[in-house]
PQR file of N, CA, C, O and H, with PARSE charges and radii, in Angstrom:
ATOM      1  N   MET A   1     108.903 -45.738 -88.013 -0.4000 1.5000
ATOM      2  CA  MET A   1     107.597 -46.332 -86.963 -0.0000 2.0000
ATOM      3  C   MET A   1     106.368 -45.863 -87.587  0.5500 1.7000
ATOM      4  O   MET A   1     105.357 -46.460 -87.217 -0.5500 1.4000
ATOM      5  N   LYS A   2     106.193 -44.816 -88.555 -0.4000 1.5000
ATOM      6  CA  LYS A   2     105.013 -44.168 -89.361 -0.0000 2.0000
ATOM      7  C   LYS A   2     104.629 -45.058 -90.192  0.5500 1.7000
ATOM      8  O   LYS A   2     103.480 -44.771 -90.528 -0.5500 1.4000
ATOM      9  H   LYS A   2     107.014 -44.332 -88.856  0.4000 1.0000
ATOM     10  N   ASN A   3     105.092 -46.279 -90.862 -0.4000 1.5000
ATOM     11  CA  ASN A   3     104.374 -47.273 -91.206 -0.0000 2.0000
ATOM     12  C   ASN A   3     103.897 -47.942 -90.431  0.5500 1.7000
ATOM     13  O   ASN A   3     102.927 -48.386 -91.045 -0.5500 1.4000
ATOM     14  H   ASN A   3     106.026 -46.512 -90.589  0.4000 1.0000
ATOM     15  N   PHE A   4     103.876 -48.385 -89.410 -0.4000 1.5000
ATOM     16  CA  PHE A   4     103.163 -49.265 -88.531 -0.0000 2.0000
ATOM     17  C   PHE A   4     101.870 -48.322 -88.152  0.5500 1.7000
ATOM     18  O   PHE A   4     100.944 -49.045 -87.786 -0.5500 1.4000
ATOM     19  H   PHE A   4     104.665 -48.024 -88.912  0.4000 1.0000
ATOM     20  N   GLU A   5     101.629 -47.345 -88.135 -0.4000 1.5000
ATOM     21  CA  GLU A   5     100.400 -46.787 -87.914 -0.0000 2.0000
ATOM     22  C   GLU A   5      99.254 -47.084 -89.016  0.5500 1.7000
ATOM     23  O   GLU A   5      99.429 -47.502 -90.160 -0.5500 1.4000
ATOM     24  H   GLU A   5     102.381 -46.757 -88.432  0.4000 1.0000
ATOM     25  N   GLY A   6      98.308 -46.831 -88.517 -0.4000 1.5000
ATOM     26  CA  GLY A   6      96.713 -47.199 -89.356 -0.0000 2.0000
ATOM     27  C   GLY A   6      96.791 -46.049 -90.141  0.5500 1.7000
ATOM     28  O   GLY A   6      97.346 -44.993 -89.835 -0.5500 1.4000
ATOM     29  H   GLY A   6      98.166 -46.491 -87.587  0.4000 1.0000
ATOM     30  N   LYS A   7      95.930 -46.444 -91.646 -0.4000 1.5000
ATOM     31  CA  LYS A   7      96.241 -45.730 -92.512 -0.0000 2.0000
ATOM     32  C   LYS A   7      95.479 -44.373 -92.300  0.5500 1.7000
ATOM     33  O   LYS A   7      94.866 -44.324 -91.233 -0.5500 1.4000
ATOM     34  H   LYS A   7      95.480 -47.301 -91.895  0.4000 1.0000
ATOM     35  N   ASN A   8      95.388 -43.187 -93.156 -0.4000 1.5000
ATOM     36  CA  ASN A   8      94.855 -42.214 -92.578 -0.0000 2.0000
ATOM     37  C   ASN A   8      93.313 -41.911 -93.157  0.5500 1.7000
ATOM     38  O   ASN A   8      92.918 -41.932 -94.322 -0.5500 1.4000
ATOM     39  H   ASN A   8      95.885 -43.227 -94.023  0.4000 1.0000
ATOM     40  N   VAL A   9      92.678 -41.657 -92.077 -0.4000 1.5000
ATOM     41  CA  VAL A   9      91.052 -41.486 -92.453 -0.0000 2.0000
ATOM     42  C   VAL A   9      90.647 -39.867 -92.603  0.5500 1.7000
ATOM     43  O   VAL A   9      89.512 -39.684 -93.044 -0.5500 1.4000
ATOM     44  H   VAL A   9      92.999 -41.640 -91.131  0.4000 1.0000
ATOM     45  N   LEU A  10      91.256 -38.934 -92.363 -0.4000 1.5000
ATOM     46  CA  LEU A  10      91.182 -37.646 -92.536 -0.0000 2.0000
ATOM     47  C   LEU A  10      92.877 -36.822 -91.533  0.5500 1.7000
ATOM     48  O   LEU A  10      93.574 -37.011 -90.536 -0.5500 1.4000
ATOM     49  H   LEU A  10      92.178 -39.082 -92.005  0.4000 1.0000
ATOM     50  N   ILE A  11      92.720 -35.809 -92.831 -0.4000 1.5000
ATOM     51  CA  ILE A  11      94.062 -34.997 -92.302 -0.0000 2.0000
ATOM     52  C   ILE A  11      93.508 -33.471 -92.447  0.5500 1.7000
ATOM     53  O   ILE A  11      92.972 -32.928 -93.413 -0.5500 1.4000
ATOM     54  H   ILE A  11      92.153 -35.655 -93.641  0.4000 1.0000
ATOM     55  N   ALA A  12      93.780 -33.036 -91.331 -0.4000 1.5000
ATOM     56  CA  ALA A  12      93.111 -31.454 -91.161 -0.0000 2.0000
ATOM     57  C   ALA A  12      94.435 -30.743 -90.624  0.5500 1.7000
ATOM     58  O   ALA A  12      95.168 -31.157 -89.726 -0.5500 1.4000
ATOM     59  H   ALA A  12      94.216 -33.477 -90.547  0.4000 1.0000
ATOM     60  N   GLU A  13      94.575 -29.575 -91.383 -0.4000 1.5000
ATOM     61  CA  GLU A  13      95.357 -28.365 -90.728 -0.0000 2.0000
ATOM     62  C   GLU A  13      94.793 -26.951 -90.833  0.5500 1.7000
ATOM     63  O   GLU A  13      94.055 -26.490 -91.704 -0.5500 1.4000
ATOM     64  H   GLU A  13      93.979 -29.239 -92.113  0.4000 1.0000
ATOM     65  N   ARG A  14      95.430 -26.227 -89.493 -0.4000 1.5000
ATOM     66  CA  ARG A  14      95.254 -25.234 -89.196 -0.0000 2.0000
ATOM     67  C   ARG A  14      96.361 -24.278 -88.964  0.5500 1.7000
ATOM     68  O   ARG A  14      97.296 -24.620 -88.240 -0.5500 1.4000
ATOM     69  H   ARG A  14      96.030 -26.601 -88.786  0.4000 1.0000
ATOM     70  N   GLU A  15      96.332 -22.944 -89.596 -0.4000 1.5000
ATOM     71  CA  GLU A  15      97.476 -22.170 -89.331 -0.0000 2.0000
ATOM     72  C   GLU A  15      96.856 -21.112 -88.458  0.5500 1.7000
ATOM     73  O   GLU A  15      95.723 -20.633 -88.515 -0.5500 1.4000
ATOM     74  H   GLU A  15      95.573 -22.666 -90.184  0.4000 1.0000
ATOM     75  N   GLY A  16      97.944 -20.832 -87.564 -0.4000 1.5000
ATOM     76  CA  GLY A  16      97.576 -19.763 -87.116 -0.0000 2.0000
ATOM     77  C   GLY A  16      98.386 -18.625 -86.840  0.5500 1.7000
ATOM     78  O   GLY A  16      99.338 -18.482 -87.607 -0.5500 1.4000
ATOM     79  H   GLY A  16      98.864 -21.221 -87.518  0.4000 1.0000
ATOM     80  N   VAL A  17      98.241 -17.740 -85.898 -0.4000 1.5000
ATOM     81  CA  VAL A  17      99.336 -16.566 -85.863 -0.0000 2.0000
ATOM     82  C   VAL A  17     100.474 -16.791 -85.902  0.5500 1.7000
ATOM     83  O   VAL A  17     100.813 -17.771 -85.240 -0.5500 1.4000
ATOM     84  H   VAL A  17      97.467 -17.856 -85.275  0.4000 1.0000
ATOM     85  N   ALA A  18     101.582 -16.041 -86.657 -0.4000 1.5000
ATOM     86  CA  ALA A  18     103.173 -16.195 -86.497 -0.0000 2.0000
ATOM     87  C   ALA A  18     103.644 -17.500 -87.184  0.5500 1.7000
ATOM     88  O   ALA A  18     104.716 -18.083 -87.022 -0.5500 1.4000
ATOM     89  H   ALA A  18     101.307 -15.245 -87.195  0.4000 1.0000
ATOM     90  N   GLY A  19     102.634 -17.820 -87.964 -0.4000 1.5000
ATOM     91  CA  GLY A  19     103.009 -19.211 -89.119 -0.0000 2.0000
ATOM     92  C   GLY A  19     102.813 -20.541 -88.252  0.5500 1.7000
ATOM     93  O   GLY A  19     103.130 -21.657 -88.663 -0.5500 1.4000
ATOM     94  H   GLY A  19     101.763 -17.347 -88.096  0.4000 1.0000
ATOM     95  N   CYS A  20     102.331 -20.316 -87.179 -0.4000 1.5000
ATOM     96  CA  CYS A  20     102.188 -21.632 -86.007 -0.0000 2.0000
ATOM     97  C   CYS A  20     101.006 -22.627 -87.006  0.5500 1.7000
ATOM     98  O   CYS A  20     100.166 -22.305 -87.846 -0.5500 1.4000
ATOM     99  H   CYS A  20     102.074 -19.409 -86.845  0.4000 1.0000
ATOM    100  N   MET A  21     101.382 -23.778 -86.502 -0.4000 1.5000
ATOM    101  CA  MET A  21     100.147 -24.803 -87.506 -0.0000 2.0000
ATOM    102  C   MET A  21     100.150 -25.824 -86.724  0.5500 1.7000
ATOM    103  O   MET A  21     101.035 -26.118 -85.920 -0.5500 1.4000
ATOM    104  H   MET A  21     102.065 -24.039 -85.820  0.4000 1.0000
ATOM    105  N   MET A  22      98.736 -26.640 -87.027 -0.4000 1.5000
ATOM    106  CA  MET A  22      98.391 -27.645 -86.150 -0.0000 2.0000
ATOM    107  C   MET A  22      98.136 -29.049 -87.101  0.5500 1.7000
ATOM    108  O   MET A  22      97.021 -28.827 -87.574 -0.5500 1.4000
ATOM    109  H   MET A  22      98.016 -26.401 -87.679  0.4000 1.0000
ATOM    110  N   THR A  23      98.428 -29.913 -87.444 -0.4000 1.5000
ATOM    111  CA  THR A  23      98.293 -30.918 -87.939 -0.0000 2.0000
ATOM    112  C   THR A  23      97.322 -32.157 -87.216  0.5500 1.7000
ATOM    113  O   THR A  23      97.842 -32.802 -86.306 -0.5500 1.4000
ATOM    114  H   THR A  23      99.333 -30.093 -87.060  0.4000 1.0000
ATOM    115  N   LEU A  24      96.086 -32.439 -87.580 -0.4000 1.5000
ATOM    116  CA  LEU A  24      95.336 -33.528 -86.655 -0.0000 2.0000
ATOM    117  C   LEU A  24      95.167 -34.657 -87.886  0.5500 1.7000
ATOM    118  O   LEU A  24      94.654 -34.288 -88.943 -0.5500 1.4000
ATOM    119  H   LEU A  24      95.663 -31.915 -88.319  0.4000 1.0000
ATOM    120  N   LYS A  25      95.541 -35.811 -87.744 -0.4000 1.5000
ATOM    121  CA  LYS A  25      95.422 -37.040 -88.593 -0.0000 2.0000
ATOM    122  C   LYS A  25      94.697 -38.038 -87.439  0.5500 1.7000
ATOM    123  O   LYS A  25      94.945 -38.318 -86.266 -0.5500 1.4000
ATOM    124  H   LYS A  25      95.958 -36.110 -86.886  0.4000 1.0000
ATOM    125  N   LEU A  26      93.623 -38.435 -88.458 -0.4000 1.5000
ATOM    126  CA  LEU A  26      92.554 -39.523 -87.905 -0.0000 2.0000
ATOM    127  C   LEU A  26      92.880 -40.875 -88.543  0.5500 1.7000
ATOM    128  O   LEU A  26      92.848 -41.045 -89.762 -0.5500 1.4000
ATOM    129  H   LEU A  26      93.421 -38.208 -89.410  0.4000 1.0000
ATOM    130  N   LYS A  27      93.155 -41.705 -87.773 -0.4000 1.5000
ATOM    131  CA  LYS A  27      93.470 -42.897 -88.644 -0.0000 2.0000
ATOM    132  C   LYS A  27      92.661 -44.310 -88.193  0.5500 1.7000
ATOM    133  O   LYS A  27      92.200 -44.399 -87.055 -0.5500 1.4000
ATOM    134  H   LYS A  27      93.181 -41.567 -86.783  0.4000 1.0000
ATOM    135  N   ASP A  28      92.548 -45.207 -88.993 -0.4000 1.5000
ATOM    136  CA  ASP A  28      91.671 -45.878 -89.548 -0.0000 2.0000
ATOM    137  C   ASP A  28      91.118 -47.033 -88.141  0.5500 1.7000
ATOM    138  O   ASP A  28      89.994 -47.483 -87.916 -0.5500 1.4000
ATOM    139  H   ASP A  28      92.922 -45.134 -89.917  0.4000 1.0000
ATOM    140  N   ASN A  29      92.168 -47.198 -87.541 -0.4000 1.5000
ATOM    141  CA  ASN A  29      92.533 -47.873 -86.266 -0.0000 2.0000
ATOM    142  C   ASN A  29      92.135 -47.259 -84.953  0.5500 1.7000
ATOM    143  O   ASN A  29      92.456 -47.755 -83.873 -0.5500 1.4000
ATOM    144  H   ASN A  29      93.081 -46.833 -87.724  0.4000 1.0000
ATOM    145  N   ASN A  30      91.120 -45.695 -85.142 -0.4000 1.5000
ATOM    146  CA  ASN A  30      90.660 -45.092 -84.337 -0.0000 2.0000
ATOM    147  C   ASN A  30      91.415 -44.317 -83.118  0.5500 1.7000
ATOM    148  O   ASN A  30      90.874 -43.936 -82.080 -0.5500 1.4000
ATOM    149  H   ASN A  30      90.860 -45.292 -86.020  0.4000 1.0000
ATOM    150  N   GLU A  31      92.814 -44.167 -83.482 -0.4000 1.5000
ATOM    151  CA  GLU A  31      93.785 -43.000 -83.170 -0.0000 2.0000
ATOM    152  C   GLU A  31      93.725 -42.178 -83.744  0.5500 1.7000
ATOM    153  O   GLU A  31      93.087 -42.170 -84.798 -0.5500 1.4000
ATOM    154  H   GLU A  31      93.253 -44.477 -84.325  0.4000 1.0000
ATOM    155  N   PHE A  32      94.513 -40.919 -83.175 -0.4000 1.5000
ATOM    156  CA  PHE A  32      94.676 -39.786 -83.584 -0.0000 2.0000
ATOM    157  C   PHE A  32      95.738 -39.204 -82.891  0.5500 1.7000
ATOM    158  O   PHE A  32      95.984 -39.345 -81.693 -0.5500 1.4000
ATOM    159  H   PHE A  32      95.031 -40.925 -82.319  0.4000 1.0000
ATOM    160  N   THR A  33      96.446 -38.444 -83.832 -0.4000 1.5000
ATOM    161  CA  THR A  33      97.629 -37.477 -83.614 -0.0000 2.0000
ATOM    162  C   THR A  33      97.327 -35.938 -83.637  0.5500 1.7000
ATOM    163  O   THR A  33      96.673 -35.704 -84.654 -0.5500 1.4000
ATOM    164  H   THR A  33      96.246 -38.329 -84.805  0.4000 1.0000
ATOM    165  N   ALA A  34      97.490 -35.111 -83.108 -0.4000 1.5000
ATOM    166  CA  ALA A  34      97.507 -33.662 -83.228 -0.0000 2.0000
ATOM    167  C   ALA A  34      98.793 -33.411 -82.824  0.5500 1.7000
ATOM    168  O   ALA A  34      99.319 -33.728 -81.756 -0.5500 1.4000
ATOM    169  H   ALA A  34      98.022 -35.301 -82.283  0.4000 1.0000
ATOM    170  N   LYS A  35      99.517 -32.494 -84.264 -0.4000 1.5000
ATOM    171  CA  LYS A  35     101.054 -31.975 -83.835 -0.0000 2.0000
ATOM    172  C   LYS A  35     101.102 -30.529 -84.440  0.5500 1.7000
ATOM    173  O   LYS A  35     100.972 -30.024 -85.555 -0.5500 1.4000
ATOM    174  H   LYS A  35      99.090 -32.237 -85.131  0.4000 1.0000
ATOM    175  N   SER A  36     101.358 -30.102 -83.139 -0.4000 1.5000
ATOM    176  CA  SER A  36     101.517 -28.554 -83.104 -0.0000 2.0000
ATOM    177  C   SER A  36     103.000 -27.900 -83.389  0.5500 1.7000
ATOM    178  O   SER A  36     103.934 -28.356 -82.728 -0.5500 1.4000
ATOM    179  H   SER A  36     101.464 -30.512 -82.233  0.4000 1.0000
ATOM    180  N   VAL A  37     103.194 -27.126 -84.092 -0.4000 1.5000
ATOM    181  CA  VAL A  37     104.291 -26.438 -84.322 -0.0000 2.0000
ATOM    182  C   VAL A  37     104.321 -25.030 -84.294  0.5500 1.7000
ATOM    183  O   VAL A  37     103.823 -24.453 -85.260 -0.5500 1.4000
ATOM    184  H   VAL A  37     102.436 -26.756 -84.629  0.4000 1.0000
ATOM    185  N   CYS A  38     104.728 -24.468 -83.523 -0.4000 1.5000
ATOM    186  CA  CYS A  38     104.676 -23.062 -82.777 -0.0000 2.0000
ATOM    187  C   CYS A  38     105.574 -22.913 -81.829  0.5500 1.7000
ATOM    188  O   CYS A  38     105.411 -23.350 -80.690 -0.5500 1.4000
ATOM    189  H   CYS A  38     105.132 -24.937 -82.738  0.4000 1.0000
ATOM    190  N   PHE A  39     106.901 -22.099 -82.333 -0.4000 1.5000
ATOM    191  CA  PHE A  39     108.355 -22.238 -81.661 -0.0000 2.0000
ATOM    192  C   PHE A  39     108.529 -23.633 -80.769  0.5500 1.7000
ATOM    193  O   PHE A  39     108.676 -23.477 -79.557 -0.5500 1.4000
ATOM    194  H   PHE A  39     107.034 -21.744 -83.259  0.4000 1.0000
ATOM    195  N   GLY A  40     108.523 -24.769 -81.214 -0.4000 1.5000
ATOM    196  CA  GLY A  40     108.838 -25.778 -80.601 -0.0000 2.0000
ATOM    197  C   GLY A  40     107.805 -26.723 -81.504  0.5500 1.7000
ATOM    198  O   GLY A  40     107.157 -26.150 -82.380 -0.5500 1.4000
ATOM    199  H   GLY A  40     108.404 -24.896 -82.199  0.4000 1.0000
ATOM    200  N   ILE A  41     107.672 -27.851 -81.353 -0.4000 1.5000
ATOM    201  CA  ILE A  41     107.017 -29.177 -81.732 -0.0000 2.0000
ATOM    202  C   ILE A  41     106.195 -29.846 -80.465  0.5500 1.7000
ATOM    203  O   ILE A  41     106.651 -30.325 -79.427 -0.5500 1.4000
ATOM    204  H   ILE A  41     108.198 -28.316 -80.641  0.4000 1.0000
ATOM    205  N   THR A  42     105.098 -29.741 -80.820 -0.4000 1.5000
ATOM    206  CA  THR A  42     104.276 -30.721 -79.537 -0.0000 2.0000
ATOM    207  C   THR A  42     103.462 -31.843 -80.323  0.5500 1.7000
ATOM    208  O   THR A  42     102.968 -31.632 -81.430 -0.5500 1.4000
ATOM    209  H   THR A  42     104.728 -29.352 -81.664  0.4000 1.0000
ATOM    210  N   GLU A  43     103.365 -33.102 -79.618 -0.4000 1.5000
ATOM    211  CA  GLU A  43     102.446 -33.779 -80.232 -0.0000 2.0000
ATOM    212  C   GLU A  43     101.415 -34.566 -79.181  0.5500 1.7000
ATOM    213  O   GLU A  43     101.700 -35.158 -78.140 -0.5500 1.4000
ATOM    214  H   GLU A  43     103.766 -33.274 -78.718  0.4000 1.0000
ATOM    215  N   ILE A  44     100.198 -34.376 -79.778 -0.4000 1.5000
ATOM    216  CA  ILE A  44      98.733 -34.964 -78.692 -0.0000 2.0000
ATOM    217  C   ILE A  44      98.578 -36.393 -79.131  0.5500 1.7000
ATOM    218  O   ILE A  44      98.415 -36.502 -80.346 -0.5500 1.4000
ATOM    219  H   ILE A  44      99.967 -33.895 -80.624  0.4000 1.0000
ATOM    220  N   ASN A  45      98.586 -37.196 -78.645 -0.4000 1.5000
ATOM    221  CA  ASN A  45      98.045 -39.143 -78.770 -0.0000 2.0000
ATOM    222  C   ASN A  45      96.413 -38.887 -78.405  0.5500 1.7000
ATOM    223  O   ASN A  45      95.870 -37.915 -77.881 -0.5500 1.4000
ATOM    224  H   ASN A  45      98.719 -37.107 -77.658  0.4000 1.0000
ATOM    225  N   GLY A  46      95.949 -39.955 -78.819 -0.4000 1.5000
ATOM    226  CA  GLY A  46      95.027 -40.792 -78.028 -0.0000 2.0000
ATOM    227  C   GLY A  46      94.034 -41.219 -79.015  0.5500 1.7000
ATOM    228  O   GLY A  46      94.413 -41.352 -80.179 -0.5500 1.4000
ATOM    229  H   GLY A  46      96.390 -40.745 -79.245  0.4000 1.0000
ATOM    230  N   ASN A  47      92.514 -41.509 -78.632 -0.4000 1.5000
ATOM    231  CA  ASN A  47      91.797 -42.013 -79.748 -0.0000 2.0000
ATOM    232  C   ASN A  47      90.430 -41.131 -79.869  0.5500 1.7000
ATOM    233  O   ASN A  47      90.072 -40.246 -79.091 -0.5500 1.4000
ATOM    234  H   ASN A  47      92.206 -41.401 -77.686  0.4000 1.0000
ATOM    235  N   TYR A  48      89.750 -41.596 -81.049 -0.4000 1.5000
ATOM    236  CA  TYR A  48      88.434 -40.852 -81.259 -0.0000 2.0000
ATOM    237  C   TYR A  48      87.462 -41.759 -81.676  0.5500 1.7000
ATOM    238  O   TYR A  48      87.689 -42.826 -82.246 -0.5500 1.4000
ATOM    239  H   TYR A  48      90.041 -42.314 -81.681  0.4000 1.0000
ATOM    240  N   LYS A  49      86.254 -41.255 -81.340 -0.4000 1.5000
ATOM    241  CA  LYS A  49      84.830 -42.116 -82.358 -0.0000 2.0000
ATOM    242  C   LYS A  49      84.266 -40.964 -82.872  0.5500 1.7000
ATOM    243  O   LYS A  49      84.459 -39.778 -82.603 -0.5500 1.4000
ATOM    244  H   LYS A  49      86.070 -40.388 -80.877  0.4000 1.0000
ATOM    245  N   PHE A  50      83.549 -41.507 -83.644 -0.4000 1.5000
ATOM    246  CA  PHE A  50      82.358 -40.663 -84.254 -0.0000 2.0000
ATOM    247  C   PHE A  50      80.852 -41.001 -83.524  0.5500 1.7000
ATOM    248  O   PHE A  50      80.483 -42.018 -82.936 -0.5500 1.4000
ATOM    249  H   PHE A  50      83.392 -42.470 -83.863  0.4000 1.0000
ATOM    250  N   ARG A  51      80.346 -40.095 -83.726 -0.4000 1.5000
ATOM    251  CA  ARG A  51      78.737 -40.138 -83.110 -0.0000 2.0000
ATOM    252  C   ARG A  51      77.691 -39.233 -84.140  0.5500 1.7000
ATOM    253  O   ARG A  51      77.357 -38.075 -83.890 -0.5500 1.4000
ATOM    254  H   ARG A  51      80.646 -39.269 -84.204  0.4000 1.0000
ATOM    255  N   ASN A  52      77.379 -39.780 -84.993 -0.4000 1.5000
ATOM    256  CA  ASN A  52      76.502 -39.260 -85.600 -0.0000 2.0000
ATOM    257  C   ASN A  52      77.228 -38.052 -86.437  0.5500 1.7000
ATOM    258  O   ASN A  52      77.867 -38.674 -87.285 -0.5500 1.4000
ATOM    259  H   ASN A  52      77.651 -40.721 -85.196  0.4000 1.0000
ATOM    260  N   ASP A  53      77.458 -36.718 -86.641 -0.4000 1.5000
ATOM    261  CA  ASP A  53      78.332 -35.790 -87.276 -0.0000 2.0000
ATOM    262  C   ASP A  53      79.262 -35.156 -86.462  0.5500 1.7000
ATOM    263  O   ASP A  53      79.591 -34.031 -86.839 -0.5500 1.4000
ATOM    264  H   ASP A  53      76.938 -36.213 -85.952  0.4000 1.0000
ATOM    265  N   THR A  54      79.928 -35.711 -85.135 -0.4000 1.5000
ATOM    266  CA  THR A  54      80.628 -35.282 -84.154 -0.0000 2.0000
ATOM    267  C   THR A  54      81.741 -36.102 -83.886  0.5500 1.7000
ATOM    268  O   THR A  54      81.484 -37.299 -83.762 -0.5500 1.4000
ATOM    269  H   THR A  54      79.660 -36.625 -84.829  0.4000 1.0000
ATOM    270  N   VAL A  55      82.943 -35.743 -83.762 -0.4000 1.5000
ATOM    271  CA  VAL A  55      84.125 -36.317 -83.357 -0.0000 2.0000
ATOM    272  C   VAL A  55      84.323 -36.210 -81.909  0.5500 1.7000
ATOM    273  O   VAL A  55      84.263 -35.063 -81.466 -0.5500 1.4000
ATOM    274  H   VAL A  55      83.152 -34.770 -83.862  0.4000 1.0000
ATOM    275  N   TYR A  56      84.632 -37.526 -80.754 -0.4000 1.5000
ATOM    276  CA  TYR A  56      84.834 -37.500 -80.035 -0.0000 2.0000
ATOM    277  C   TYR A  56      86.462 -37.848 -79.507  0.5500 1.7000
ATOM    278  O   TYR A  56      87.091 -38.789 -79.991 -0.5500 1.4000
ATOM    279  H   TYR A  56      84.681 -38.458 -81.114  0.4000 1.0000
ATOM    280  N   PHE A  57      87.014 -36.964 -78.474 -0.4000 1.5000
ATOM    281  CA  PHE A  57      88.203 -37.709 -78.368 -0.0000 2.0000
ATOM    282  C   PHE A  57      88.285 -38.065 -76.972  0.5500 1.7000
ATOM    283  O   PHE A  57      87.646 -37.596 -76.031 -0.5500 1.4000
ATOM    284  H   PHE A  57      86.503 -36.200 -78.081  0.4000 1.0000
ATOM    285  N   GLU A  58      89.211 -39.009 -76.981 -0.4000 1.5000
ATOM    286  CA  GLU A  58      89.415 -40.110 -75.622 -0.0000 2.0000
ATOM    287  C   GLU A  58      90.434 -40.233 -75.311  0.5500 1.7000
ATOM    288  O   GLU A  58      91.243 -39.945 -76.193 -0.5500 1.4000
ATOM    289  H   GLU A  58      89.730 -39.391 -77.746  0.4000 1.0000
ATOM    290  N   ASN A  59      90.987 -40.667 -74.070 -0.4000 1.5000
ATOM    291  CA  ASN A  59      92.382 -41.048 -73.571 -0.0000 2.0000
ATOM    292  C   ASN A  59      93.433 -40.161 -74.191  0.5500 1.7000
ATOM    293  O   ASN A  59      94.296 -40.628 -74.934 -0.5500 1.4000
ATOM    294  H   ASN A  59      90.330 -40.902 -73.353  0.4000 1.0000
ATOM    295  N   VAL A  60      93.371 -39.105 -73.939 -0.4000 1.5000
ATOM    296  CA  VAL A  60      94.083 -37.944 -74.507 -0.0000 2.0000
ATOM    297  C   VAL A  60      95.640 -37.727 -73.715  0.5500 1.7000
ATOM    298  O   VAL A  60      95.800 -37.123 -72.654 -0.5500 1.4000
ATOM    299  H   VAL A  60      92.670 -38.725 -73.335  0.4000 1.0000
ATOM    300  N   GLU A  61      96.557 -38.294 -74.415 -0.4000 1.5000
ATOM    301  CA  GLU A  61      97.813 -38.076 -73.891 -0.0000 2.0000
ATOM    302  C   GLU A  61      98.546 -36.264 -74.500  0.5500 1.7000
ATOM    303  O   GLU A  61      98.843 -35.976 -75.660 -0.5500 1.4000
ATOM    304  H   GLU A  61      96.426 -38.784 -75.277  0.4000 1.0000
ATOM    305  N   LEU A  62      98.637 -35.494 -73.452 -0.4000 1.5000
ATOM    306  CA  LEU A  62      98.862 -34.255 -73.918 -0.0000 2.0000
ATOM    307  C   LEU A  62     100.079 -33.988 -74.134  0.5500 1.7000
ATOM    308  O   LEU A  62     100.822 -34.334 -73.216 -0.5500 1.4000
ATOM    309  H   LEU A  62      98.396 -35.729 -72.510  0.4000 1.0000
ATOM    310  N   GLY A  63     100.564 -33.504 -74.997 -0.4000 1.5000
ATOM    311  CA  GLY A  63     101.951 -33.230 -75.293 -0.0000 2.0000
ATOM    312  C   GLY A  63     102.768 -32.124 -74.203  0.5500 1.7000
ATOM    313  O   GLY A  63     102.118 -31.697 -73.249 -0.5500 1.4000
ATOM    314  H   GLY A  63      99.960 -33.222 -75.743  0.4000 1.0000
ATOM    315  N   ARG A  64     104.240 -31.674 -74.391 -0.4000 1.5000
ATOM    316  CA  ARG A  64     104.954 -30.860 -73.635 -0.0000 2.0000
ATOM    317  C   ARG A  64     104.298 -29.505 -73.827  0.5500 1.7000
ATOM    318  O   ARG A  64     104.251 -28.960 -74.930 -0.5500 1.4000
ATOM    319  H   ARG A  64     104.768 -32.020 -75.166  0.4000 1.0000
ATOM    320  N   GLY A  65     103.794 -28.977 -72.717 -0.4000 1.5000
ATOM    321  CA  GLY A  65     103.287 -27.709 -72.209 -0.0000 2.0000
ATOM    322  C   GLY A  65     101.965 -27.427 -72.564  0.5500 1.7000
ATOM    323  O   GLY A  65     101.651 -26.239 -72.638 -0.5500 1.4000
ATOM    324  H   GLY A  65     103.833 -29.419 -71.821  0.4000 1.0000
ATOM    325  N   GLU A  66     101.006 -28.414 -72.832 -0.4000 1.5000
ATOM    326  CA  GLU A  66      99.669 -28.294 -73.305 -0.0000 2.0000
ATOM    327  C   GLU A  66      99.009 -28.698 -71.782  0.5500 1.7000
ATOM    328  O   GLU A  66      99.413 -29.499 -70.939 -0.5500 1.4000
ATOM    329  H   GLU A  66     101.261 -29.379 -72.771  0.4000 1.0000
ATOM    330  N   LYS A  67      97.949 -27.897 -71.795 -0.4000 1.5000
ATOM    331  CA  LYS A  67      97.091 -28.170 -70.599 -0.0000 2.0000
ATOM    332  C   LYS A  67      95.652 -28.741 -71.163  0.5500 1.7000
ATOM    333  O   LYS A  67      94.864 -29.290 -70.392 -0.5500 1.4000
ATOM    334  H   LYS A  67      97.621 -27.247 -72.480  0.4000 1.0000
ATOM    335  N   GLU A  68      95.430 -28.608 -72.266 -0.4000 1.5000
ATOM    336  CA  GLU A  68      94.175 -28.825 -72.659 -0.0000 2.0000
ATOM    337  C   GLU A  68      93.876 -29.545 -74.210  0.5500 1.7000
ATOM    338  O   GLU A  68      94.676 -29.481 -75.143 -0.5500 1.4000
ATOM    339  H   GLU A  68      96.070 -28.162 -72.891  0.4000 1.0000
ATOM    340  N   PHE A  69      92.620 -30.200 -74.259 -0.4000 1.5000
ATOM    341  CA  PHE A  69      92.614 -30.528 -75.727 -0.0000 2.0000
ATOM    342  C   PHE A  69      91.016 -30.853 -76.121  0.5500 1.7000
ATOM    343  O   PHE A  69      90.236 -31.413 -75.350 -0.5500 1.4000
ATOM    344  H   PHE A  69      91.969 -30.252 -73.501  0.4000 1.0000
ATOM    345  N   TYR A  70      90.709 -30.433 -77.357 -0.4000 1.5000
ATOM    346  CA  TYR A  70      89.088 -30.524 -77.289 -0.0000 2.0000
ATOM    347  C   TYR A  70      88.590 -31.802 -77.017  0.5500 1.7000
ATOM    348  O   TYR A  70      89.264 -32.827 -77.115 -0.5500 1.4000
ATOM    349  H   TYR A  70      91.342 -29.978 -77.983  0.4000 1.0000
ATOM    350  N   LYS A  71      87.178 -31.741 -76.607 -0.4000 1.5000
ATOM    351  CA  LYS A  71      86.617 -33.190 -75.978 -0.0000 2.0000
ATOM    352  C   LYS A  71      85.578 -33.925 -76.894  0.5500 1.7000
ATOM    353  O   LYS A  71      85.094 -34.999 -76.539 -0.5500 1.4000
ATOM    354  H   LYS A  71      86.630 -30.908 -76.527  0.4000 1.0000
TER
END
């Protein structure tokens, strides 16, 4: 199914404690995916838009066990 998504505009990774990792992918169709791997896998999806030098996330669908995401 990944072949049908838009092309990557930006890929960013963040490593936390205990080897936990988050990967954020911004696609050229203004959709994003944030995958968190930490004692399980959670995926957050939605849309994004740029305004000047800031990225805004919209229509966020939280993954399992998630209570919030960046705005």
